[in-house]
Phi, psi and omega in degrees: 000133178280149178297124181303324178298324179289324179294319182292321186276334184226058184298323180292325178291316181296315183293329179289324177297322181298322177298314177293334178275357183058040186231159175240147173204148186281068186296309183304315181298321178295314179295322178290319178293323175301318178294323179294319180297314174296323173293321179290325177295327179291313181302313184297320178298312177302312181297324180291323178295317178300317178297319181293317182295318182292330177296318182294318176306313184301313181303312178296315177301324183288324177292325183277358179081008179273075186291318185296312180294327182293314176300322175297318180293317177308318179297321179294316177295327175296313182300318176301320176298315179302316183297317177303314178303314179300314180293324181296319181290324174299318181296318186293319180292316179296316185288329177291318181294320177298315179298313181302318181291325177298331183292347179264002178271120180285169176288154177278141178290143172299159186296333186264006179287132181294145176272130180187153181281336182203184189300338178296341182261007172295152188246125179288127182266317182198171186214143181226134176078168179238140181298142181291150172257133180247148172262020177216171178276113188294143182269159166285159186296331180292327173283319178300309176304321181286317178302317179280352184057046178245345170233128179240099184285319181306308186283329178294322182286324180298324184282316194230351178102193188292150182067033174230156179203182171214142169273147180217150176057227181294345168298307175298321179291318181295323181297317182286324177303318179299307183288332171295317181291318179302314181298307180305317178300314184295315187284309186274335184249324189251005170079024181274157170254133179280136172240136169250096185270168166300151175267349178235141188228157173284170185298321182295332180286323180285331176289316180304324180276000181068026174265336170247145004267356183313314193250022182308316181291348183253005186248148176270142187223136169258100185299319184301323185252357185057053178242131172257130173286133193282148174266350179191154178294345177309325183294303175294327182295321175305324189267004179306319182246023181304140177056030172239162178246117179267164175261153187299324183294344179284340190264148358279154175249135185232112182246152172227137180215141179248126185216152164288161186225136184235125179219142181287337180062028177296331190280348185241027182303126176091355183254130175049056186275353177257149174084199189242019185283320189232097187224176184275335175227132175204179181235154184212143169259121186249139168258142185216130184238134164252127188224169167293148179307313185289348184257353196291328179287329173296318182290332176294328178288327178292317178299311179302318179300318183294318178296319172304314184295326178294319179295317179298320182287339176274348179081021186264121174302137179204168173225156177249126176252136169265125189279133183278170181307318185285344179243016186290328185092192198271313196256336183285138168270329177213137186216145167245143165246140170258122184242123173272148178280134177238107196280341185267353178291139169061016180074359182216356178091156179196167179267135181234131177296130178232354174206136178232121185241124189230145165254114180263006179059223181268013189297311177287325181300322179288336181276324183259358181058059179258110184231164178217164174242138178286331176202168187302130175088350183286158176295132180292151182232155173283136176271178181247150179236153179215155179213150178200142176290139186213052001230184171271111187304325183298311179295325183289327172301321178304309183298319181291312181303315186280328179279325187257014178288145179251163179305329183273006177094355177278171177228129178282134178271129181306142186303319178300338185269342190299325173302330187269356181237034178064026178083001181295141180248348180210148171254123180082175177079014177289000000 
């Protein structure tokens, strides 16, 4: 959530940023409601002062024996009290409407974010590794998985419908090996604390993470219990310290969580309909940082670096993109995507996102009321939060199957994963 004072003082800057973001938000309505709110507050304050002064007059009249005038004054004060109650109710309604409209205002892009209308204007920052060369036509992962009998699309669809699948045998083992290795690397090498959070959250938690109300149509909901199924571990991790005040010496806090993720994928209708790239249920290992405001951009680079190191140790060619304004999304002020090369897609290969790393500054902190004190007795400040995929095992499986496929149809298992797969070095080809 943007600071209301900032919107009030810099409306033109906010509107210009919305143009760059290809976004819409009710800025004029927010300013109008804010003006109404401030005018009502002034009127209420005048009435309260009048009531306080009138109460003193009543006491004086009673002491002087002027009961008739005192009763008349009491009636006037009662009328003022009724008016104050009416204004207070109006204020509550205006403030609720104002708050709801603020929830639709996206974060503003950082000064160094490239300006551009869509993903074609994202800027490549660096590249690592070389795409493999094959002396045969590389297959897409859905053919590889089916041929090796490690991904079953037919039975996944039979059980749950389109955009579902199931892993079996060494497919399930490879998937498990990936998220276990991701977690172990984060915990034992990169200093993260593992969290096993709930996979369903209440409405306020989804609002605090900036997933509601913007992405309501892409989320699964249990209306009876008011539970939203998470689309990423970012949602519960954001809310661990909601409405709490941390001390500066507790920061930074670095959490990692492996969770299932549930998404309706309404926004991607017709895209990536084959395979396991874009599905309703998948799993992800998420990195999440709570930081001091002045340290958050350093932590963004750290998160991206962590994702890159995983790709390097898996031997997957990748590139890092800085995301432009038109592709930035709702909450991020600055974002990098890590994209792996997948040679079997579209018959000619393509880059596929396997990690998205964002600094959202104090945007989530204002929504979830996440604060810290720099020193004892100091005024609380909003902290900064960051998140990044580290990594999604399903998408990484796509990259492994396609980059490590062999002419005989087998797939070589990256060396770092072999201890997690009982020492096996290859799937198929026996």
